[in-house]
C-alpha positions, 0 to 999 in steps of 0.5 A: 462571546464565547472564546474558541478553544486554543489549537492542539499543539504538535512539535518536532525539531526544526532545521533538517528533517528526515523521513521518520519525523515526516512519515510521523506528522503525516500519520498523526494528521490522518490518525487525528483528522488534521487538515493544514497547520495554523488552521486546526492545530499548530506545528511547531519545529522547534528545539526550544524546551520551553516551547516544546513543553507546551506541545500535547504531542512531540516526537524526534525530540525532547528527549522522551518516550511516554505514549501516555503523554504523547512523547515520541522520541528515539535519542535518549538513552533506553530509547525503546526497541523491536523485540528483536533489537532494532530500534525504533525511529519517531515514525516507528514509536508514532506508528505504534499507537496511531498507525491503525487509527491513520488506517482506518481514517484512509479506509473509512471512505470505501467502507474497509475499516475492518481491513485496519488492523492486518493492514497496519501490521503490513505497513509496519512490517513493510514501510515503518520499519524499513523507515525505522532502520534507515533512520538509525543506520541499522540498514545502508540506505547509500544504494537505496537512491529512489527509496523513501527516505531519499526522496523525502530528505530530498524536499530539504532546501538545498545549502544556497537555498534562502528558504533553507536559513533563518527561524523559519528553515525548511518549514514550507519544504517540511510540509510538502514533504508531509504531503508526499508521505501522506500520498504514499501511505494512502496509495499502499493502504489503498493497495493493500485494501485492494489486495484483500478484497479481490482475496475474498471476492476470489475465495467467494467466486471459487466456492460458488463455480461449479468445477473447482478448476474453472475460476469465474470472475465478473469483475477483473482483479487480482487473482493468482496469488490467491489461488497460490494461497489457498492451494486452489486447483484452478486451471483457468479463470474466467473474467471481463477485459477492459475491450468488452471481451471476456479473457480465458487465462491459464493458470501457471504452476508456480508464482512468476512461471510463464508455464501452464498448468494445462495450456489452451488446446494446440490446435487452437493456438495463433488462431483467431476469428472464424478459424478458431470459432470453427476449431473449437466449436464456440461461435464467438471465439475471439483468439488464442495466443500462439503460447496458449496462456490465453484465449477470449470470446465475445461472451461470458458463456463462450469463454467459460465454453472454451475453458471447458473444452480445454479440460475436457481435452 
């Protein structure tokens, strides 16, 4: 009979938990491909040095930072800071070593691992740094009532909850909070992946177009920020709508503006069906908004024709 290998041990402190150690645990589980605690790894929530010493990975406890030894505490003298002096929390320290691997694990089903490094950098700048700032008191979280740190903190048992006392106080809530943090990270990473995929698709479609002023997309996707970011001379974008029509969208002159670089013709404004078909000369034209920033046709060809006629004046 062969003995199975001992389960890896991961340790953090017990008692009341905060966003940084919860988020760090979510990252570790993703990066290391771990599932439920007790099934493929042991989670210790303790402050007992003799137990902490048995763990292969320790964060937010232990008074040591040594990434080579997988020790990620930030409470000791000489704890690491970023180049600008901003202190790390355990979330930031764990992210430095395991963040890109966690992102790659989230991207793998979609086959978008090539985005992992860039997305990990964006998560660091927009999410992890904020967790670090709040945990270390660098940022004021008192008005951040819907922020991640507040929401995770609310998973802690209340003072009169029996689950908040005893040797396993808060353990079940800690796991619930971790699942929540992992879900937030998963959705944030997918949004960043989708945005990058859209950028690649928009740029490819623009390069393939006959007229640089007209962007034709075979699927609906975010495109305006790509046009701004790359200074494309787009006036109109044609793309399919969920109802089967093809939309003709105008391009605003700057982000957030309700104006248009070139509005649809005034003679089409507020018309639909037969009246619009007659005014535009496009047989399957469906409508043009009274404000002239959007229109539609029943076919791709009809929508492209509307955009071309608008550009022709």
